[in-house]
PyMOL commands that place a pseudoatom at each C-alpha (Angstrom):
pseudoatom trace, name=CA, resn=MET, resi=1, chain=A, elem=C, hetatm=0, pos=[0.019, 0.012, -0.002]
pseudoatom trace, name=CA, resn=LYS, resi=2, chain=A, elem=C, hetatm=0, pos=[1.281, 3.430, -0.917]
pseudoatom trace, name=CA, resn=LYS, resi=3, chain=A, elem=C, hetatm=0, pos=[2.074, 5.800, 1.931]
pseudoatom trace, name=CA, resn=ILE, resi=4, chain=A, elem=C, hetatm=0, pos=[0.769, 9.356, 1.500]
pseudoatom trace, name=CA, resn=LEU, resi=5, chain=A, elem=C, hetatm=0, pos=[1.786, 12.354, 3.533]
pseudoatom trace, name=CA, resn=ALA, resi=6, chain=A, elem=C, hetatm=0, pos=[-0.276, 15.554, 3.493]
pseudoatom trace, name=CA, resn=PHE, resi=7, chain=A, elem=C, hetatm=0, pos=[0.303, 19.047, 4.838]
pseudoatom trace, name=CA, resn=SER, resi=8, chain=A, elem=C, hetatm=0, pos=[-0.246, 22.708, 4.060]
pseudoatom trace, name=CA, resn=GLY, resi=9, chain=A, elem=C, hetatm=0, pos=[2.405, 25.304, 3.443]
pseudoatom trace, name=CA, resn=SER, resi=10, chain=A, elem=C, hetatm=0, pos=[0.845, 27.649, 5.968]
pseudoatom trace, name=CA, resn=ASN, resi=11, chain=A, elem=C, hetatm=0, pos=[2.024, 28.773, 9.324]
pseudoatom trace, name=CA, resn=SER, resi=12, chain=A, elem=C, hetatm=0, pos=[-1.396, 30.123, 10.342]
pseudoatom trace, name=CA, resn=SER, resi=13, chain=A, elem=C, hetatm=0, pos=[-3.195, 28.425, 13.207]
pseudoatom trace, name=CA, resn=ALA, resi=14, chain=A, elem=C, hetatm=0, pos=[-6.489, 29.173, 11.297]
pseudoatom trace, name=CA, resn=SER, resi=15, chain=A, elem=C, hetatm=0, pos=[-5.181, 28.013, 7.881]
pseudoatom trace, name=CA, resn=ILE, resi=16, chain=A, elem=C, hetatm=0, pos=[-7.920, 27.218, 5.404]
pseudoatom trace, name=CA, resn=ASN, resi=17, chain=A, elem=C, hetatm=0, pos=[-5.266, 25.299, 3.398]
pseudoatom trace, name=CA, resn=GLN, resi=18, chain=A, elem=C, hetatm=0, pos=[-4.720, 22.961, 6.401]
pseudoatom trace, name=CA, resn=ARG, resi=19, chain=A, elem=C, hetatm=0, pos=[-8.477, 22.568, 6.607]
pseudoatom trace, name=CA, resn=PHE, resi=20, chain=A, elem=C, hetatm=0, pos=[-8.488, 21.799, 2.896]
pseudoatom trace, name=CA, resn=VAL, resi=21, chain=A, elem=C, hetatm=0, pos=[-5.879, 19.064, 3.490]
pseudoatom trace, name=CA, resn=HIS, resi=22, chain=A, elem=C, hetatm=0, pos=[-8.208, 17.436, 6.030]
pseudoatom trace, name=CA, resn=ALA, resi=23, chain=A, elem=C, hetatm=0, pos=[-11.150, 17.729, 3.580]
pseudoatom trace, name=CA, resn=VAL, resi=24, chain=A, elem=C, hetatm=0, pos=[-9.114, 16.093, 0.771]
pseudoatom trace, name=CA, resn=ALA, resi=25, chain=A, elem=C, hetatm=0, pos=[-7.815, 13.341, 3.116]
pseudoatom trace, name=CA, resn=LYS, resi=26, chain=A, elem=C, hetatm=0, pos=[-11.438, 12.276, 3.601]
pseudoatom trace, name=CA, resn=LEU, resi=27, chain=A, elem=C, hetatm=0, pos=[-11.599, 11.357, -0.119]
pseudoatom trace, name=CA, resn=ILE, resi=28, chain=A, elem=C, hetatm=0, pos=[-8.862, 8.659, -0.057]
pseudoatom trace, name=CA, resn=ASP, resi=29, chain=A, elem=C, hetatm=0, pos=[-7.514, 6.074, 2.347]
pseudoatom trace, name=CA, resn=GLY, resi=30, chain=A, elem=C, hetatm=0, pos=[-4.148, 5.995, 3.952]
pseudoatom trace, name=CA, resn=VAL, resi=31, chain=A, elem=C, hetatm=0, pos=[-3.278, 9.670, 4.239]
pseudoatom trace, name=CA, resn=ASP, resi=32, chain=A, elem=C, hetatm=0, pos=[-1.148, 10.832, 7.181]
pseudoatom trace, name=CA, resn=ILE, resi=33, chain=A, elem=C, hetatm=0, pos=[-1.582, 14.567, 7.910]
pseudoatom trace, name=CA, resn=ILE, resi=34, chain=A, elem=C, hetatm=0, pos=[1.024, 16.679, 9.684]
pseudoatom trace, name=CA, resn=ASP, resi=35, chain=A, elem=C, hetatm=0, pos=[1.118, 20.279, 10.681]
pseudoatom trace, name=CA, resn=LEU, resi=36, chain=A, elem=C, hetatm=0, pos=[4.229, 21.783, 9.052]
pseudoatom trace, name=CA, resn=ARG, resi=37, chain=A, elem=C, hetatm=0, pos=[4.384, 24.306, 11.930]
pseudoatom trace, name=CA, resn=ASP, resi=38, chain=A, elem=C, hetatm=0, pos=[5.705, 21.436, 14.065]
pseudoatom trace, name=CA, resn=TYR, resi=39, chain=A, elem=C, hetatm=0, pos=[8.841, 21.594, 11.871]
pseudoatom trace, name=CA, resn=ASP, resi=40, chain=A, elem=C, hetatm=0, pos=[9.456, 25.338, 12.000]
pseudoatom trace, name=CA, resn=ALA, resi=41, chain=A, elem=C, hetatm=0, pos=[13.008, 26.548, 11.296]
pseudoatom trace, name=CA, resn=PRO, resi=42, chain=A, elem=C, hetatm=0, pos=[14.771, 29.930, 11.195]
pseudoatom trace, name=CA, resn=ILE, resi=43, chain=A, elem=C, hetatm=0, pos=[14.900, 31.775, 7.930]
pseudoatom trace, name=CA, resn=TYR, resi=44, chain=A, elem=C, hetatm=0, pos=[17.472, 29.909, 5.797]
pseudoatom trace, name=CA, resn=SER, resi=45, chain=A, elem=C, hetatm=0, pos=[20.914, 31.413, 6.016]
pseudoatom trace, name=CA, resn=GLN, resi=46, chain=A, elem=C, hetatm=0, pos=[24.244, 29.973, 4.887]
pseudoatom trace, name=CA, resn=ASP, resi=47, chain=A, elem=C, hetatm=0, pos=[25.766, 31.540, 7.988]
pseudoatom trace, name=CA, resn=ILE, resi=48, chain=A, elem=C, hetatm=0, pos=[23.347, 29.669, 10.262]
pseudoatom trace, name=CA, resn=GLU, resi=49, chain=A, elem=C, hetatm=0, pos=[23.970, 26.427, 8.325]
pseudoatom trace, name=CA, resn=ALA, resi=50, chain=A, elem=C, hetatm=0, pos=[27.733, 26.878, 8.603]
pseudoatom trace, name=CA, resn=ALA, resi=51, chain=A, elem=C, hetatm=0, pos=[27.576, 27.690, 12.298]
pseudoatom trace, name=CA, resn=THR, resi=52, chain=A, elem=C, hetatm=0, pos=[25.067, 25.127, 13.592]
pseudoatom trace, name=CA, resn=GLY, resi=53, chain=A, elem=C, hetatm=0, pos=[24.098, 22.832, 10.696]
pseudoatom trace, name=CA, resn=LEU, resi=54, chain=A, elem=C, hetatm=0, pos=[20.591, 22.022, 9.727]
pseudoatom trace, name=CA, resn=PRO, resi=55, chain=A, elem=C, hetatm=0, pos=[17.897, 22.581, 12.345]
pseudoatom trace, name=CA, resn=GLU, resi=56, chain=A, elem=C, hetatm=0, pos=[16.761, 19.419, 14.224]
pseudoatom trace, name=CA, resn=ASN, resi=57, chain=A, elem=C, hetatm=0, pos=[13.173, 19.944, 13.004]
pseudoatom trace, name=CA, resn=ILE, resi=58, chain=A, elem=C, hetatm=0, pos=[14.305, 19.924, 9.382]
pseudoatom trace, name=CA, resn=LEU, resi=59, chain=A, elem=C, hetatm=0, pos=[16.257, 16.689, 9.939]
pseudoatom trace, name=CA, resn=LYS, resi=60, chain=A, elem=C, hetatm=0, pos=[13.158, 15.122, 11.476]
pseudoatom trace, name=CA, resn=LEU, resi=61, chain=A, elem=C, hetatm=0, pos=[10.977, 16.323, 8.606]
pseudoatom trace, name=CA, resn=TYR, resi=62, chain=A, elem=C, hetatm=0, pos=[13.463, 15.137, 5.994]
pseudoatom trace, name=CA, resn=ASP, resi=63, chain=A, elem=C, hetatm=0, pos=[13.490, 11.638, 7.607]
pseudoatom trace, name=CA, resn=LEU, resi=64, chain=A, elem=C, hetatm=0, pos=[9.699, 11.576, 7.783]
pseudoatom trace, name=CA, resn=ILE, resi=65, chain=A, elem=C, hetatm=0, pos=[9.343, 12.547, 4.117]
pseudoatom trace, name=CA, resn=GLN, resi=66, chain=A, elem=C, hetatm=0, pos=[11.678, 9.739, 3.059]
pseudoatom trace, name=CA, resn=GLY, resi=67, chain=A, elem=C, hetatm=0, pos=[9.175, 7.238, 4.449]
pseudoatom trace, name=CA, resn=TYR, resi=68, chain=A, elem=C, hetatm=0, pos=[6.438, 8.300, 2.009]
pseudoatom trace, name=CA, resn=ASP, resi=69, chain=A, elem=C, hetatm=0, pos=[5.726, 7.446, -1.619]
pseudoatom trace, name=CA, resn=SER, resi=70, chain=A, elem=C, hetatm=0, pos=[3.492, 10.443, -2.308]
pseudoatom trace, name=CA, resn=ILE, resi=71, chain=A, elem=C, hetatm=0, pos=[2.866, 13.895, -0.816]
pseudoatom trace, name=CA, resn=ILE, resi=72, chain=A, elem=C, hetatm=0, pos=[-0.106, 16.186, -0.919]
pseudoatom trace, name=CA, resn=ILE, resi=73, chain=A, elem=C, hetatm=0, pos=[0.734, 19.866, -0.333]
pseudoatom trace, name=CA, resn=SER, resi=74, chain=A, elem=C, hetatm=0, pos=[-1.892, 22.586, -0.074]
pseudoatom trace, name=CA, resn=CYS, resi=75, chain=A, elem=C, hetatm=0, pos=[-0.278, 26.013, -0.236]
pseudoatom trace, name=CA, resn=PRO, resi=76, chain=A, elem=C, hetatm=0, pos=[-1.833, 29.422, 0.326]
pseudoatom trace, name=CA, resn=GLU, resi=77, chain=A, elem=C, hetatm=0, pos=[-0.979, 32.214, -2.010]
pseudoatom trace, name=CA, resn=HIS, resi=78, chain=A, elem=C, hetatm=0, pos=[0.693, 35.341, -0.695]
pseudoatom trace, name=CA, resn=ASN, resi=79, chain=A, elem=C, hetatm=0, pos=[0.917, 38.126, -3.286]
pseudoatom trace, name=CA, resn=GLY, resi=80, chain=A, elem=C, hetatm=0, pos=[0.781, 35.606, -6.144]
pseudoatom trace, name=CA, resn=LEU, resi=81, chain=A, elem=C, hetatm=0, pos=[3.503, 33.400, -4.590]
pseudoatom trace, name=CA, resn=PRO, resi=82, chain=A, elem=C, hetatm=0, pos=[3.744, 30.335, -2.413]
pseudoatom trace, name=CA, resn=THR, resi=83, chain=A, elem=C, hetatm=0, pos=[4.209, 31.251, 1.195]
pseudoatom trace, name=CA, resn=ALA, resi=84, chain=A, elem=C, hetatm=0, pos=[7.647, 32.251, 2.595]
pseudoatom trace, name=CA, resn=PHE, resi=85, chain=A, elem=C, hetatm=0, pos=[7.089, 29.616, 5.311]
pseudoatom trace, name=CA, resn=LEU, resi=86, chain=A, elem=C, hetatm=0, pos=[6.878, 26.775, 2.762]
pseudoatom trace, name=CA, resn=LYS, resi=87, chain=A, elem=C, hetatm=0, pos=[9.760, 28.167, 0.714]
pseudoatom trace, name=CA, resn=ASN, resi=88, chain=A, elem=C, hetatm=0, pos=[11.972, 28.406, 3.765]
pseudoatom trace, name=CA, resn=THR, resi=89, chain=A, elem=C, hetatm=0, pos=[11.121, 24.805, 4.731]
pseudoatom trace, name=CA, resn=LEU, resi=90, chain=A, elem=C, hetatm=0, pos=[11.917, 23.629, 1.199]
pseudoatom trace, name=CA, resn=ASP, resi=91, chain=A, elem=C, hetatm=0, pos=[15.160, 25.639, 1.203]
pseudoatom trace, name=CA, resn=TRP, resi=92, chain=A, elem=C, hetatm=0, pos=[16.313, 23.914, 4.384]
pseudoatom trace, name=CA, resn=LEU, resi=93, chain=A, elem=C, hetatm=0, pos=[15.232, 20.435, 3.210]
pseudoatom trace, name=CA, resn=SER, resi=94, chain=A, elem=C, hetatm=0, pos=[17.194, 20.903, 0.038]
pseudoatom trace, name=CA, resn=ARG, resi=95, chain=A, elem=C, hetatm=0, pos=[20.389, 21.319, 2.034]
pseudoatom trace, name=CA, resn=ASN, resi=96, chain=A, elem=C, hetatm=0, pos=[20.291, 17.783, 3.527]
pseudoatom trace, name=CA, resn=LYS, resi=97, chain=A, elem=C, hetatm=0, pos=[21.992, 15.032, 1.541]
pseudoatom trace, name=CA, resn=GLY, resi=98, chain=A, elem=C, hetatm=0, pos=[21.628, 16.791, -1.727]
pseudoatom trace, name=CA, resn=GLN, resi=99, chain=A, elem=C, hetatm=0, pos=[18.908, 18.681, -3.431]
pseudoatom trace, name=CA, resn=LYS, resi=100, chain=A, elem=C, hetatm=0, pos=[16.812, 15.777, -4.621]
pseudoatom trace, name=CA, resn=PHE, resi=101, chain=A, elem=C, hetatm=0, pos=[15.097, 15.173, -1.326]
pseudoatom trace, name=CA, resn=LEU, resi=102, chain=A, elem=C, hetatm=0, pos=[11.813, 14.364, -3.101]
pseudoatom trace, name=CA, resn=GLN, resi=103, chain=A, elem=C, hetatm=0, pos=[13.379, 11.880, -5.547]
pseudoatom trace, name=CA, resn=ASP, resi=104, chain=A, elem=C, hetatm=0, pos=[10.853, 9.417, -6.950]
pseudoatom trace, name=CA, resn=THR, resi=105, chain=A, elem=C, hetatm=0, pos=[8.038, 11.064, -4.950]
pseudoatom trace, name=CA, resn=LYS, resi=106, chain=A, elem=C, hetatm=0, pos=[4.627, 11.735, -6.562]
pseudoatom trace, name=CA, resn=VAL, resi=107, chain=A, elem=C, hetatm=0, pos=[3.254, 15.084, -5.481]
pseudoatom trace, name=CA, resn=VAL, resi=108, chain=A, elem=C, hetatm=0, pos=[-0.298, 16.561, -5.727]
pseudoatom trace, name=CA, resn=LEU, resi=109, chain=A, elem=C, hetatm=0, pos=[-0.371, 20.293, -5.270]
pseudoatom trace, name=CA, resn=LEU, resi=110, chain=A, elem=C, hetatm=0, pos=[-3.471, 21.995, -3.954]
pseudoatom trace, name=CA, resn=SER, resi=111, chain=A, elem=C, hetatm=0, pos=[-4.495, 25.453, -3.017]
pseudoatom trace, name=CA, resn=THR, resi=112, chain=A, elem=C, hetatm=0, pos=[-7.524, 27.275, -1.784]
pseudoatom trace, name=CA, resn=SER, resi=113, chain=A, elem=C, hetatm=0, pos=[-8.562, 30.767, -0.935]
pseudoatom trace, name=CA, resn=PRO, resi=114, chain=A, elem=C, hetatm=0, pos=[-11.665, 32.725, -0.023]
pseudoatom trace, name=CA, resn=GLY, resi=115, chain=A, elem=C, hetatm=0, pos=[-11.571, 34.285, -3.512]
pseudoatom trace, name=CA, resn=GLY, resi=116, chain=A, elem=C, hetatm=0, pos=[-12.564, 32.753, -6.764]
pseudoatom trace, name=CA, resn=ASN, resi=117, chain=A, elem=C, hetatm=0, pos=[-9.030, 32.094, -8.060]
pseudoatom trace, name=CA, resn=GLY, resi=118, chain=A, elem=C, hetatm=0, pos=[-8.275, 29.608, -5.271]
pseudoatom trace, name=CA, resn=GLY, resi=119, chain=A, elem=C, hetatm=0, pos=[-4.616, 30.515, -5.030]
pseudoatom trace, name=CA, resn=ALA, resi=120, chain=A, elem=C, hetatm=0, pos=[-3.941, 29.257, -8.549]
pseudoatom trace, name=CA, resn=SER, resi=121, chain=A, elem=C, hetatm=0, pos=[-1.184, 31.773, -9.311]
pseudoatom trace, name=CA, resn=GLY, resi=122, chain=A, elem=C, hetatm=0, pos=[1.000, 30.717, -6.393]
pseudoatom trace, name=CA, resn=LEU, resi=123, chain=A, elem=C, hetatm=0, pos=[0.184, 27.063, -7.126]
pseudoatom trace, name=CA, resn=ALA, resi=124, chain=A, elem=C, hetatm=0, pos=[1.494, 27.414, -10.667]
pseudoatom trace, name=CA, resn=LYS, resi=125, chain=A, elem=C, hetatm=0, pos=[4.796, 28.777, -9.356]
pseudoatom trace, name=CA, resn=LEU, resi=126, chain=A, elem=C, hetatm=0, pos=[5.140, 25.967, -6.874]
pseudoatom trace, name=CA, resn=GLN, resi=127, chain=A, elem=C, hetatm=0, pos=[4.342, 23.484, -9.611]
pseudoatom trace, name=CA, resn=ALA, resi=128, chain=A, elem=C, hetatm=0, pos=[7.195, 24.825, -11.680]
pseudoatom trace, name=CA, resn=VAL, resi=129, chain=A, elem=C, hetatm=0, pos=[9.857, 24.326, -8.883]
pseudoatom trace, name=CA, resn=ILE, resi=130, chain=A, elem=C, hetatm=0, pos=[8.806, 21.050, -7.187]
pseudoatom trace, name=CA, resn=PRO, resi=131, chain=A, elem=C, hetatm=0, pos=[10.416, 18.906, -9.929]
pseudoatom trace, name=CA, resn=TYR, resi=132, chain=A, elem=C, hetatm=0, pos=[13.751, 20.555, -9.148]
pseudoatom trace, name=CA, resn=TRP, resi=133, chain=A, elem=C, hetatm=0, pos=[13.851, 18.520, -5.899]
pseudoatom trace, name=CA, resn=GLY, resi=134, chain=A, elem=C, hetatm=0, pos=[13.258, 15.270, -7.802]
pseudoatom trace, name=CA, resn=ALA, resi=135, chain=A, elem=C, hetatm=0, pos=[9.478, 14.997, -7.403]
pseudoatom trace, name=CA, resn=THR, resi=136, chain=A, elem=C, hetatm=0, pos=[6.935, 14.317, -10.139]
pseudoatom trace, name=CA, resn=VAL, resi=137, chain=A, elem=C, hetatm=0, pos=[3.861, 16.597, -9.911]
pseudoatom trace, name=CA, resn=VAL, resi=138, chain=A, elem=C, hetatm=0, pos=[1.044, 14.232, -10.824]
pseudoatom trace, name=CA, resn=GLY, resi=139, chain=A, elem=C, hetatm=0, pos=[-1.856, 16.584, -10.271]
pseudoatom trace, name=CA, resn=THR, resi=140, chain=A, elem=C, hetatm=0, pos=[-2.976, 20.035, -9.156]
pseudoatom trace, name=CA, resn=TYR, resi=141, chain=A, elem=C, hetatm=0, pos=[-6.271, 21.502, -7.959]
pseudoatom trace, name=CA, resn=SER, resi=142, chain=A, elem=C, hetatm=0, pos=[-7.271, 25.009, -6.898]
pseudoatom trace, name=CA, resn=LEU, resi=143, chain=A, elem=C, hetatm=0, pos=[-10.476, 25.494, -4.905]
pseudoatom trace, name=CA, resn=GLY, resi=144, chain=A, elem=C, hetatm=0, pos=[-11.912, 28.936, -4.976]
pseudoatom trace, name=CA, resn=SER, resi=145, chain=A, elem=C, hetatm=0, pos=[-14.529, 30.317, -2.545]
pseudoatom trace, name=CA, resn=PHE, resi=146, chain=A, elem=C, hetatm=0, pos=[-13.364, 28.087, 0.303]
pseudoatom trace, name=CA, resn=PHE, resi=147, chain=A, elem=C, hetatm=0, pos=[-15.964, 29.202, 2.845]
pseudoatom trace, name=CA, resn=ASP, resi=148, chain=A, elem=C, hetatm=0, pos=[-18.788, 28.488, 0.386]
pseudoatom trace, name=CA, resn=LYS, resi=149, chain=A, elem=C, hetatm=0, pos=[-17.418, 25.025, -0.500]
pseudoatom trace, name=CA, resn=VAL, resi=150, chain=A, elem=C, hetatm=0, pos=[-16.138, 23.495, 2.731]
pseudoatom trace, name=CA, resn=ASP, resi=151, chain=A, elem=C, hetatm=0, pos=[-18.199, 23.165, 5.857]
pseudoatom trace, name=CA, resn=VAL, resi=152, chain=A, elem=C, hetatm=0, pos=[-17.070, 23.562, 9.505]
pseudoatom trace, name=CA, resn=ASP, resi=153, chain=A, elem=C, hetatm=0, pos=[-16.361, 19.841, 9.672]
pseudoatom trace, name=CA, resn=ASN, resi=154, chain=A, elem=C, hetatm=0, pos=[-13.950, 20.139, 6.736]
pseudoatom trace, name=CA, resn=GLN, resi=155, chain=A, elem=C, hetatm=0, pos=[-16.282, 18.336, 4.338]
pseudoatom trace, name=CA, resn=LEU, resi=156, chain=A, elem=C, hetatm=0, pos=[-16.505, 19.400, 0.702]
pseudoatom trace, name=CA, resn=ASN, resi=157, chain=A, elem=C, hetatm=0, pos=[-20.075, 20.477, -0.010]
pseudoatom trace, name=CA, resn=SER, resi=158, chain=A, elem=C, hetatm=0, pos=[-20.014, 19.925, -3.794]
pseudoatom trace, name=CA, resn=LYS, resi=159, chain=A, elem=C, hetatm=0, pos=[-20.035, 16.518, -5.373]
pseudoatom trace, name=CA, resn=GLU, resi=160, chain=A, elem=C, hetatm=0, pos=[-18.476, 18.184, -8.401]
pseudoatom trace, name=CA, resn=ASP, resi=161, chain=A, elem=C, hetatm=0, pos=[-15.449, 19.224, -6.347]
pseudoatom trace, name=CA, resn=GLN, resi=162, chain=A, elem=C, hetatm=0, pos=[-15.297, 15.867, -4.645]
pseudoatom trace, name=CA, resn=ASP, resi=163, chain=A, elem=C, hetatm=0, pos=[-15.208, 14.023, -7.994]
pseudoatom trace, name=CA, resn=ALA, resi=164, chain=A, elem=C, hetatm=0, pos=[-12.703, 16.392, -9.464]
pseudoatom trace, name=CA, resn=LEU, resi=165, chain=A, elem=C, hetatm=0, pos=[-10.396, 15.957, -6.502]
pseudoatom trace, name=CA, resn=LYS, resi=166, chain=A, elem=C, hetatm=0, pos=[-10.822, 12.150, -6.510]
pseudoatom trace, name=CA, resn=ALA, resi=167, chain=A, elem=C, hetatm=0, pos=[-9.745, 12.167, -10.158]
pseudoatom trace, name=CA, resn=VAL, resi=168, chain=A, elem=C, hetatm=0, pos=[-6.623, 14.158, -9.285]
pseudoatom trace, name=CA, resn=LEU, resi=169, chain=A, elem=C, hetatm=0, pos=[-5.804, 11.935, -6.271]
pseudoatom trace, name=CA, resn=GLU, resi=170, chain=A, elem=C, hetatm=0, pos=[-6.336, 8.555, -8.004]
pseudoatom trace, name=CA, resn=VAL, resi=171, chain=A, elem=C, hetatm=0, pos=[-2.793, 8.691, -9.530]
pseudoatom trace, name=CA, resn=LEU, resi=172, chain=A, elem=C, hetatm=0, pos=[-1.297, 8.512, -6.026]
for i in range(1, 172): cmd.bond("trace and resi %d" % i, "trace and resi %d" % (i + 1))
show_as sticks, trace
zoom trace
């Protein structure tokens, strides 16, 4: 059985992208969800790396990721880009044992927002760089109008969205 890890690229305690991860995980079996905030690290700096090495949280996250075949990432959009929090995490991860830390990993990229675009602009930029670390992006999905489409129990309201997401996720 394939092992699937899911998380959002948000450091907000009220993240709708983390809620979206929970909603999506209800559509397929065998998904382990983490909160990326549990693996927080200082802003990447060559000086910090030279002085103290990689942060312990990054080493733990790296080891965790290596145990999975597939990853689902839901990333908010900040000013048309993926979050600085996610980029920082990826920067640190890329410094451990070479840059291909996602080698042979299938990745589904998601985004959501309260607006109609669903964070699609930031998602497209993330999709362009994820292969750099060795992953294969096998699907993407942006969900606009989050508060209209996901209830308080993190359940997708629309069968159309459920079916579309299942189609994206079936390749995992």
